[in-house]
N, C-alpha and C positions, 0 to 999 in steps of 0.2 A: 505493498500500498505505498506510495506517496508520500512525502512526510507534507504537501500542500493540497490534498487529497483528504477531506475530513469523512473517519469512518462514523458507521450509522448505529447505533442501538437496535435491536430489535425489541423494540416492546409493545408487548401486547397488547389489542384493544384499540392500536389506530391502523390507522387506514393506509398510513404510508410511515415506514422509519422515521425519526426525527433527525436533524443533524444535528452533531454534538457539539456543534462551532453555535450554532443558536446559542443567545446569550438566554442566560438565564434571571430571574430576578427576584428580586423580595420588597418591591414596594410596599404593597399589603402587607405586612409581617401577623397579622391575629388569622386565625385558622376561619374558613371558609363555613357556612354553616351548615350541617347539610340535615337530610332529615332522621327524624330521631322516634319514628315509628314504622316500622315494615310494615308493607302493604298488607300480608297475611295475618299480621295483627290488628290492622284496625276494625276487621271484622265483630271482633269481641271488645277491645278499650281504644283509649281517645288519649289523644298528646297531653300530657303530663308533664307540669315543671321541673326540671331536673330528672327526666329519669327517659332512659332510653331502652327502646323493646326491639329486638333485635336476635342475630342467632351469633351464637363465641364460633370463631373461628381461629383465634389463638392464643395463647398466652405469655409470655418471658416473665420468667420470675427474678431471673436479674437485673432486668429493667425496669418491673412493674410495673407491667403494662398489659393490658389484657387489649386484643383486636375481636372489633364487633364487627357483622356486617348484618348494612340496615338496608337493601336488595342492594343494588348496587352502587352504593356508600361504603365507606371505611370508619368508624368513630376507634379513637386509642383511647382508652381510660387506663390512667393509672390505680393504681392499689396499694394500699400497705396490707404485707400478706397477716400479721397479727390484728391489726385492725378492723380491716372490712369482714363486713359478717355474710355469710354464703347459708345460703337455704338449696339445700338439693331436692330433684326430682323427689326422691325418696322421703320428704318431706322435714328430713332432718339438720340441723343449725349446727355451724362451725365459720373456722376463719378462713383465713386465702386458702391454707393448705389443700381444700376439700377441692379447688379448682385442680389439682392435679389429674382427678376424676371424669370431670367434664370432656364429654364427648364434641367433635366437630359439628359445627350443624344441630345442637343443643340451643335450645329458643331463651333467651335470657329476656330476666328484666333487672337493669342496671341503673339503681339510686344513687346519684352523682354530689357533689359539690365541685365546683368552679372558681378559680382563682386566674389570674391572667390567662385566660383561655384554653387551660387548665382542667379538664375533667382530673379528678378522683372518686372514684367508687365508694360509698360507706354501706351500701345493701346491693347485694347480688342473690335474685332465685330466681332457680333454674325453674323452668316451664313444669309442673305436676304433671304426673301419670294423671289423665284424663279418667273422670269419671262416671261409673255406667251400672245399672243396676244387675246384681250379680246373676240374675235371671235370663237378664238379655244377651250375657257375654256367650261368644262362643271360642274355646281353643285351639288350639295347632292339633293334636289330636281330631277333635270334631271336625276340622276343617278340612283334616287329610280322607277323614271317611267319607265327609261328603263327596269334594271329589272323586271320590275311587269309585265311589256310584252313580257318578255324573251321565255314564253312558250308558246306562241303563235304562235310566227312568229320571225323569224333571221333578228332583224331590227340592229343590231349592232355586232363588233368585240370588245371585251375588252381584252385587252393586260398586264397583269404586268409585267413592268421592273425592279423590285428589281430581287437580286437573288436567286436562285429555292429553295435556303434553307428559306429563309424570304419567300417566295409564300407559301413555306411546312407546315409552320405557321400556314398560315391562310390569305387567299386571298379572295378580292370581290367575291359574289357569278357570276359564270359563267364566270371567267376570264380563260386565258390560260396564263402560263409562257414564257416569254419572255424577258429573261434578258438582260436588255441594251449591258453590256458587252461582250454576243455573239450572237447581235442582226445580225451583220452581215451574219454569219454562219447558221442561223437559219429564217431566210427570207422565207420560207417555209410553214410558220406556217400563213403567211399573207394570207387573201386572194386575189380569183383570181383576183375580180372584183375589179377597182380602184376607182370606186366612192364607195364603202360599206362605210360607217360611222364603223370608225375606234379610239378607246380610249383608252390611254394610262393613266396608275397612278403609282403612284409609293410608298413613304415614307414621304409624306407629303408639307407641303408648303416648306421647303427650300430643297426638292430633286431635284436634276436634271436632275434625268436617265429618267423619263419617258415625260419631255421638249424635252431633246436631243432623245428620239426615235422616238418623233413625226418628229422630224427635218427628222431627215432619212430616214421615212415612206414618207414625201411628196418629196424629193429629188428622190426617186422610183418611184413619179408621183401619191402616193395615194392624190386625191381629199379631201378626207374628213376627216381629223383627228384634232380630238380631246383631249386634257389633262386634267384629273379629278385632278387635282395639290392638294385639302386634301389628296388624297391617302387614303391608310390603315387608319390611324392615325383620320382623320374624318369620313371616314365610321365606326368607330367600335366605335366613342360616343354614335352613338343611332343605332347599327344593329350588327349580326352578321357576323362575317366572315367563311368561307366555309373550308372545308380541305377532300380530301379523305381521303380510308383507308388506300392506302401506304403512303401519306404524313402523319398523324398521328403517323403510325409505326415506321416509317424513323425521322421524326423530333421528335418525342417524346417519345414515347416507348423506342423505340433500345437506343437510348441515354439516358434517363434515363434521362429525362428534368423535373424537377416538374410540375404537371398539376393536377386539379381536374378533374378527371373525373366524369362526370353522366351519368347515364343510367337514362332515362326518362320512362322509360315503367313500366307496374306493374310489384309487386315485384315478383311474382309465374312465371311472364311471364321472367323476367330474371336471375331467380333462374335456366330455362332450359339451357341456355347456354347465357355468355356477356364477353366483353372484361376485361381481370384480372385489377384490381385495380378500375374499376368503382365502384358508389355508389349507390346505391339504393336514386332516387328523382324521385316520379312519378310527372308527368308533372302536374296533376289536384291538389296535393298540393305543387307546386311549391312557389307558394309565402309566405305561412308558413314554409315550409323548409329552406327556403333561411337562414333564425336566424341561423342555425348550421351550416353553411359555413365559409371559413375565410375571416375574415372582408374584401369589398370593398375597404377600403383604404389600403390593400397591394396589391395590384392590379394583384390577381393570374389570371394567364390564365385556363380558363374555356372551357372543351369541352365539346356538349351532344350527344348524339342520341338516335332514336327512333327505331323502327322495321324500315321503309323501308322508309315513301314518308318525312320524315321532320316534318310532322306538329306541333306533339306532342314536339319536340325538336325545335322548333320556338317557341311554347306559352311561355317554362320554360325559352330559349333566351331572349323572351321581357321582362319575370319577373324581368331577372338576371339586362338585361340594364338599367330597370326602378328602380332596385334600386341600383345602379352606381357600375357594373361591366363594365369595358369597353373592355373585354379584351375576350369576347365568341366567341366561335367557333360553328361549328355545323357539326358534320361526314355525310357529302354525301352517301345517300341511306344508311344511318344508319348502323345496326347490320351486316343486309344482305349483304350489301356491304363488312363487314368485313367479314363474312365467305366465299363468293364470293371469295374474295381475298385469302383465305387459311390463313389466321395467327388465330390464338391459339385462345381458345377460353376455358372459364371457367367454371363452373357450380356450382350451390350450392346459398346458401342465401347470398345477396349481402350487404356488412358493411352500416351501416345509416348516419355516422359519415364520414365526410372529413377533411382530412388534410392537410396544402401545406408547408412545409419548404426546404426555396429557398437555391440553392445552396451555399453554403460560397463562400464568396470571397475571393483571394488569400491572406495566411494570419489569417484571421477570425479563431478563438480559440472558442472549446466548449463551451458553458457559463455554463452546470454543472460544469466542468473542473475549470473556472474560480471561481466558488462560493466556491469549494473547494480549493483553492489558497487563497480567503480573510478571508476562517476561517483557515487555518491552510497553512502559506508557507511553500515548500519544500525550501531549504537553496539554491536548483540550479537557483531556479526561480528567478529575481527580478521584480516586478510589477511598472512601471512609469507612476504618473496620471500626465497626462501631458495639466493640467487645466491650470486658471492662477490665480496668487496668490490669487485674490480678490474670486475667486472662491469655493478653499478651501478652507478659513478661515471658512466658513460654514458648513464643515466636508470633513472625505476625512478616505480612508480606512487606517486600520493601520497599516496595512501591504507593504503599498504604499510607495513612497518618489517622491517628486513634482521637476518635469524640465516640465516647459511651450513647446510646441509643438515649438514654436517658437526658442530655446533655446537650442534645441539638439542639434545644431551640435558645436555651442558654448562651451556645458559643458559635451562633448564628455567625458575628464578626469574622470567624476565622474559617468560612462556608466561601469563597470565590462564587461570585454572583455571573459571572461572566464564561463558567465550564460545565463541563456533563458531570454530575456527581453520582455515581455509583458506590452504593452501599452494599457492605459487607460482614457476617457474621462466622460462626460456624456451623450452621443448620440452615439460615436463610430466616428465619422465623422474628430477630430483631434486625433483618437488614432490611427485610416490607414490611415493618413497624416504622420503623425511621424512613423507607420510603415514604410511606405516608404521614411523615411529620412533614419532611420536607413540601409534598405535595401541597401540602393545607397550609404551608408559610408562603407560599407564590413559588418557590422553586421549579419553572418549567421543564427543563432537562433531566431528569432525574431517572437511576433506573436499580436494580438489585439483581443480586447471583441470590438465587435460589438452588442451593447446593450446600453439599457437608464439606469444610474445608479444614482440616486437621495440619497441626504442626510435630514436630520433632526435634530433638534437644536440638539437634546440629542443625540446626534450621531449617530445613528440608520439608516443604512442606503439598501435601496432593489434594487435589478440587474432585471430585466427585459427585455426580449426579443421585438425587435422593431416593 
């Protein structure tokens, strides 16, 4: 790369790469006011003073910061581990140590104080398990029995109360989409028989859409209404979800959402026609071939299809579930259904190696680009190591300067306004928080490294993808 040619940061969410030479600015040094109430929460709650309602995204104990997602916005909230009060999903009260157990995506309410633009949590409440009358609950074993007899007799009607897009991503087999938000306009999907067994489900133990749908159905006169409270998360622990050919196309293929797509037919059969992007994964060899898939710990979404009846796909899905994959989907009707829907078909030999590359998070820079910076930093770029001073004593990139994440605001004068800033830590968590802090403070040209960085006593280091 020429010294006179400015490199580009590969920043997610932009329609074009931003120039590293573009002037960063901090004219308005007060954080921009974002939403305080997630859209999904607005149905049951109103905006409250000094209160945020959204979803837990991450926590950095060393930086004493919680990252909360409110729709497309990010809020950073400081906390004192000994002072903050935390109420868990189970209703137990404790201090900040309880946040070690909080799961990504958990719905939260954060009550805070604010001083000089910095929010500090005083009370954090995880959304509790929704209350459903015991006689209305359906357990996972009961769901298994219902589905086992689905082909013999229509003994139940199963409705997915989640938004249509979530249904398209994968639903419990035999379910029909009936989003809670559209319930009143879609009651024609309910059975005519008011005594029929109706089961609603949604996004898990804390999701209120299925209980609310059940309540609406009861008001319409339905007498045998049930709720599968564990929903898709509970079902997916041991079972595959289902999706139609149209859902696979719309929710995954057309949107180019990262997905591991496996064709479980024999290679010679698949070569005659298959879904573009699929990898050969013969069902009979599933236990062996799993070793070549992206690690289960990365939780990649995996979709499988066979010729038609789903038996081979179910066999391979069972092997995946046993191996620890919990986002497994089966294409209903297999490849025949894909062809019937007149969707694009590819021919020729399928690849045997599957890859999974999640879409970059906003602000995330290319790993290989950062490695080049670490080796030879362009003058237009500044790398900030946002770890604490005691951590950098064990090693630090020679091209970086150290400003701990919690000191970004206080030490803004040390951060140049006419260069691109790239933040880095040991895991990417604090680096991302620092990125959002800088963006909120008005810096326009900012990115962060979402990767693991470790240092040895001899000063060497390794940078690897998470």
